[in-house]
C-alpha positions, 0 to 999 in steps of 0.5 A, a space after each residue: 531809782 533815786 537815793 532818798 533826800 530826807 525830806 524828799 524821800 517819797 513824794 510823788 510827783 504831780 500829785 496833790 495833797 499826800 494821804 499820808 506825810 511823815 517827816 524826820 521820825 525817829 524812835 530809839 528802843 534803849 540803846 537801838 535807834 529803830 528809826 532816825 531821820 525817817 521821811 516818807 508820804 503815801 498817796 490815796 489810791 496806791 499801793 507804797 512798798 516798804 522794802 528792807 532786810 529783818 531789823 531795818 526799821 519796817 514795822 516801827 514805821 508801821 506801828 508809828 503810823 498806826 499808834 502803837 509808839 510815839 515818835 521821838 521826834 519828826 517835825 511833820 505827820 498829817 493824815 488827810 491834810 489835818 496833822 496826825 498825832 494818834 493817842 494810840 491804835 484806837 485814835 487811829 482806827 478812828 481816824 480811818 486808819 487800819 492795821 493788819 499786824 505780822 501778828 494775829 490779834 485773835 481770840 482762838 476759843 471764839 469764832 470768826 464773827 465774835 472776833 470781828 464784833 469785839 470793841 465793835 459793838 454793844 448790847 446785843 451782838 448781830 451776829 447774823 447781821 455781820 456774817 452777812 457782811 463777812 460773806 459780803 466782803 469775802 466775796 468781794 475780795 476772794 477772801 473765803 471765810 465761814 463766818 462761824 468757825 472756830 479760829 482755834 480751827 482755822 490755818 494759818 492762812 485762814 487766820 490772816 484772812 479774818 484779820 484782813 476782813 477786820 480791817 475791810 469792815 472799817 472801810 479805812 483810808 489807809 490800810 498797813 499790811 505788815 508782812 501779810 503774805 509770810 505765812 500765806 500759801 502761794 494762790 493765797 498771796 496772789 489773792 491777796 495780792 489782788 485784794 490789795 489792787 482792789 482795795 487801792 483802786 477805791 482810792 485807799 491807800 496801801 502800805 506793803 510791808 514785804 521781802 518778796 521782790 516778785 510781790 513788789 514787781 507786780 502790785 508797788 505802784 511805789 517803794 521805800 527802802 529802808 536799811 538800819 532806821 533809814 530811808 535810803 532809797 525810794 523809787 517810782 517805777 520798781 518793776 523795772 528798778 528791782 536789782 536797784 532796790 537790792 542793792 540799796 537794801 542789802 549794800 551789794 550786788 546780785 551777782 556778789 551773792 554767791 560769793 558773800 554767802 562764802 563769807 557768811 557761811 564760811 566752810 558750809 558753802 564749800 560742803 560736797 554737793 547732794 550728790 556726793 555726799 549721798 553716795 557716802 551715807 546711804 546706812 547713815 540713818 537718823 530720822 525713821 518714820 514709818 507708817 505714822 497715822 493721825 486721825 482726827 476727833 471724827 474719825 478723820 485721817 489727817 496724815 495717813 500711813 506715812 513713811 520717810 527716812 531722813 539721812 545725816 547731812 541730808 535736807 529732805 523737803 515736803 511740799 503740798 497744799 495746806 491741810 495735807 498733813 504736813 502741821 499733823 507730820 511736824 506735830 507728832 514728830 515735835 512731840 505735840 500730838 500722839 499718832 493714832 499708829 506706826 512710829 518714828 526713830 530718832 537716831 535708833 531711839 524709838 521716839 513715838 509719844 514722847 514728850 517734847 522734852 524727850 525728843 529734844 533731849 534726843 538732839 532734835 530740834 524744833 522750828 514750828 510754824 505758829 512760833 507765838 502759840 509752841 515756839 515762845 514766850 512773848 511775855 518773858 525776856 528775848 534772853 529767856 527764850 532764846 534758852 528757854 529750853 536750856 533754863 536749868 542750866 543758869 540755875 545756881 543755888 536753886 535761882 536763875 543766873 542771871 548775868 551768866 544767861 545775858 551774856 550768853 544771849 548777846 553772844 547768841 544774838 550777835 551770831 544770829 544777827 538778832 537786832 535789838 536794845 539788850 536781851 532783857 527787852 520782851 520777845 514781843 516787842 521784837 519785829 518778827 523777823 528776829 523773833 524767828 532768827 532768836 528761835 532758830 538759834 535757838 533750836 540750831 544750838 540745840 545740844 547734840 543736834 542730830 535733827 531740825 525740823 523747820 515747819 
């Protein structure tokens, strides 16, 4: 691994003209310098991983490549040997660049086929032809999909497959994947990495944004590390330089993580081990779930006679293959789905089939599986989203005291390391990691918090 040179970062020794070449790219959002003097090259047929902490600039760089944002500065931007300055995503697609975003861009009420035809077909829609192409792509890449399934009926992992197939149908020369494995199960991750390898083997360049070192070790040909919006290191042999890459990303050795955790979490890091705590709280019950059952419209049991007790100070993990009731359980406990049978109690109060507002008032914080659908309002500001369940606290004579809201939001942003230009920025403009931190910060500061549900 080598420390990055602002001009030579990412250069591939011994290769001819790179597929994509960026030189000295910079991008600012208000007071936030998202990218500063970033240079990187992507070769045809390679899987190039972008590594960095939340807020490092990875998504911003991908959005520059895809034409979502325009750089404020940059001496060279070339694709396929030609000057490349996309007017927007449509222009990038026309030139052979496709991108799978962190946040899905699908229409829930339409079928898979209709979503894939959006913006690509005129006149009579040839759904049967499109479905046949979907089946061929699915078979070739191992991305199982029902072409006529409604998006709203698909799991998060299945929706991710639709996004990937939508890109592959365009036969791109460069495929950009912004943290595609964040919502996938282990088996689905393996399948996606195989897709990346097959796409690269056909001569397509692949940019893969990931936090997961195992994925880098398995598929990355090269890695570029971003920190604070700058390229700080590159590697042409990432499988054998993982520790060096992590050190460049977080500015400390792996061996020091335990000590860093103590410094970061203070007294929590010194808390008694689970076995010691358990002996003191056998009867200190916070959540009691008795025989919860959920049946769908067809009468199929999605959750069947589920029973569980969660005690104070306890972390309970629920594992299982997707589709085995975890989503339904979370929806019932958060008040988003009525139970067909059974009951659940929070701090001794029966919360079965109570509305979300009442459940929150009992001291329940919820970090949902799909933050865009049920955890935030993307068109509202970051500050409004961070206090979405407490906006009444900032009302004065019926009006929202935005000054007080901004001050509280800034404090929460600092506490949970939410990196953004300011509290008034649109929530939709944040990176996925910063959106998640904002949601987590809001739920962890729920008044009288006694139970946190993280789906």
